[in-house]
Structures are given as structure tokens and as C-alpha cells.
C-alpha positions as CSV (number, residue, x, y, z in Angstrom):
1,M,97.5,206.7,143.5
2,S,97.4,203.1,144.5
3,E,98.4,200.3,142.2
4,T,95.9,197.7,141.2
5,D,96.3,194.4,143.0
6,Y,96.6,192.0,140.0
7,Q,97.0,189.0,142.3
8,A,93.4,189.4,143.4
9,F,92.4,188.7,139.8
10,E,94.9,186.0,139.3
11,S,93.6,182.6,138.4
12,P,95.5,179.6,139.8
13,K,98.5,179.1,137.5
14,S,100.5,176.0,137.1
15,S,104.3,176.2,137.5
16,G,104.5,175.4,133.8
17,D,102.9,178.8,132.9
18,R,105.5,180.6,135.0
19,T,108.2,178.5,133.4
20,V,107.1,179.4,129.9
21,M,107.0,183.1,130.8
22,N,110.5,182.9,132.3
23,V,111.8,181.1,129.2
24,L,110.3,183.8,127.0
25,Y,111.9,186.5,129.0
26,G,115.2,184.5,128.8
27,L,114.9,184.2,125.0
28,H,114.3,187.9,124.6
29,T,117.2,188.7,126.9
30,V,119.8,186.6,125.1
31,A,118.4,187.4,121.6
32,W,121.5,189.5,120.8
33,A,123.6,186.3,120.9
34,S,121.5,184.9,118.0
35,M,121.3,188.0,115.9
36,G,117.6,188.3,116.9
37,S,116.4,184.9,115.9
38,L,115.6,183.9,119.5
39,A,113.6,187.1,119.8
40,V,111.5,186.2,116.8
41,I,110.8,182.7,118.2
42,A,109.8,184.2,121.5
43,L,107.6,186.8,119.8
44,I,105.7,184.1,118.0
45,V,105.2,182.2,121.3
46,N,104.1,185.5,122.9
47,Y,101.4,185.9,120.3
48,I,100.2,182.3,120.6
49,K,100.2,182.2,124.4
50,R,98.6,185.7,124.8
51,S,95.6,184.7,122.7
52,D,94.4,182.0,125.2
53,E,95.7,183.6,128.4
54,P,93.0,184.3,131.0
55,D,95.3,186.0,133.6
56,I,95.7,189.7,133.2
57,L,99.1,189.7,134.7
58,Y,100.4,187.3,132.1
59,I,98.7,189.2,129.3
60,S,100.4,192.4,130.4
61,H,103.8,190.8,130.3
62,H,103.1,189.2,126.8
63,N,102.0,192.7,125.6
64,Y,105.2,194.2,127.2
65,M,107.5,191.8,125.4
66,I,105.6,192.2,122.1
67,S,105.8,196.0,122.2
68,T,109.5,195.9,123.3
69,F,110.3,193.7,120.2
70,W,108.4,195.9,117.7
71,W,109.7,199.2,119.1
72,T,113.3,197.9,119.0
73,L,112.8,196.7,115.4
74,A,111.4,200.1,114.5
75,W,114.3,202.0,116.0
76,L,116.8,199.7,114.3
77,V,115.2,200.4,110.9
78,V,115.0,204.2,111.6
79,T,118.7,204.4,112.6
80,S,120.0,202.0,109.9
81,P,121.0,204.9,107.5
82,L,123.5,206.0,110.1
83,W,125.6,203.0,109.0
84,L,126.0,204.7,105.6
85,L,127.8,207.7,107.2
86,F,130.6,205.9,108.9
87,F,130.9,203.0,111.2
88,L,130.8,204.9,114.5
89,P,127.3,206.6,114.3
90,G,125.6,203.3,113.3
91,A,127.4,201.3,116.0
92,A,126.6,203.9,118.6
93,A,122.9,203.9,117.7
94,Y,122.7,200.1,117.7
95,T,124.5,199.9,121.0
96,V,122.1,202.3,122.6
97,I,119.1,200.4,121.2
98,G,120.6,197.1,122.3
99,L,121.1,198.4,125.8
100,W,117.5,199.8,125.9
101,Y,116.2,196.4,124.8
102,L,118.2,194.6,127.4
103,Y,117.0,197.0,130.1
104,R,113.4,196.5,129.1
105,C,113.8,192.7,129.2
106,I,115.5,192.7,132.6
107,R,113.0,195.2,134.0
108,G,110.0,193.2,132.8
109,W,111.5,189.9,134.0
110,I,112.1,191.4,137.5
111,R,108.5,192.7,137.6
112,F,107.1,189.4,136.5
113,S,109.2,187.6,139.2
114,N,107.6,189.9,141.8
115,A,104.1,189.3,140.4
116,R,103.7,192.9,139.2
117,P,102.3,193.9,135.9
118,A,104.7,195.1,133.2
């Protein structure tokens, strides 16, 4: 099955749009250092920029970052009772979730850099 060539649909983008997307991926990637506050800021910007974005490639990456944030938050809430058992199960669960979040951010950023959809 061949992949859709999203570059054929791409409208001319300014370098500012690419910069904003790179900054958003950067904010999501280093969100762990700010206890998630940078991810919330990036999420808000994702919602704002996605609403007026004509390019399907950029929309797919905004959707990817938004869904990554919400799935991560959901898994953090679901696994939070593990902290009541002892320290180790909660820490292990949060570590796995954090690594998954980091993987998703880096994977999406690489795909964006190669002009591929998320």
C-alpha cells in the first residue's frame, strides 16, 4: 500500500510556521522538566493553530501532539492508585508512561522534519 504524498497538497508555508511546529514539539519533549506545564502551554497553542491551519500535514501533527497529551494524562490518572501501594509500582508506571510520551514526541518530531504525516 503506498503512502499518500502530502507534499502534493501542501500549501506554501513560511519558515515561521515550521518554527512554531518545532517549538511546539520542543515544548512537549521537555515538558517533564516543568512538571507538565510546558505541555499544557503547547497543547493550548496546538488547539489554536490547528483551527486555522489549511495544510493537512500540519493538522496531522497538531492532532498527533494533542492525542499524545490526552492519552498520557489518561494513563497517569489510571495508574495513580499504584502510588498508594508502595513507591515502586507508581514510580515504575510513571516512568513507562514518561518514556512512552518522550518516544511519541521524538517520533513525531522526526516525521515532521522529514515532511511526513504523524
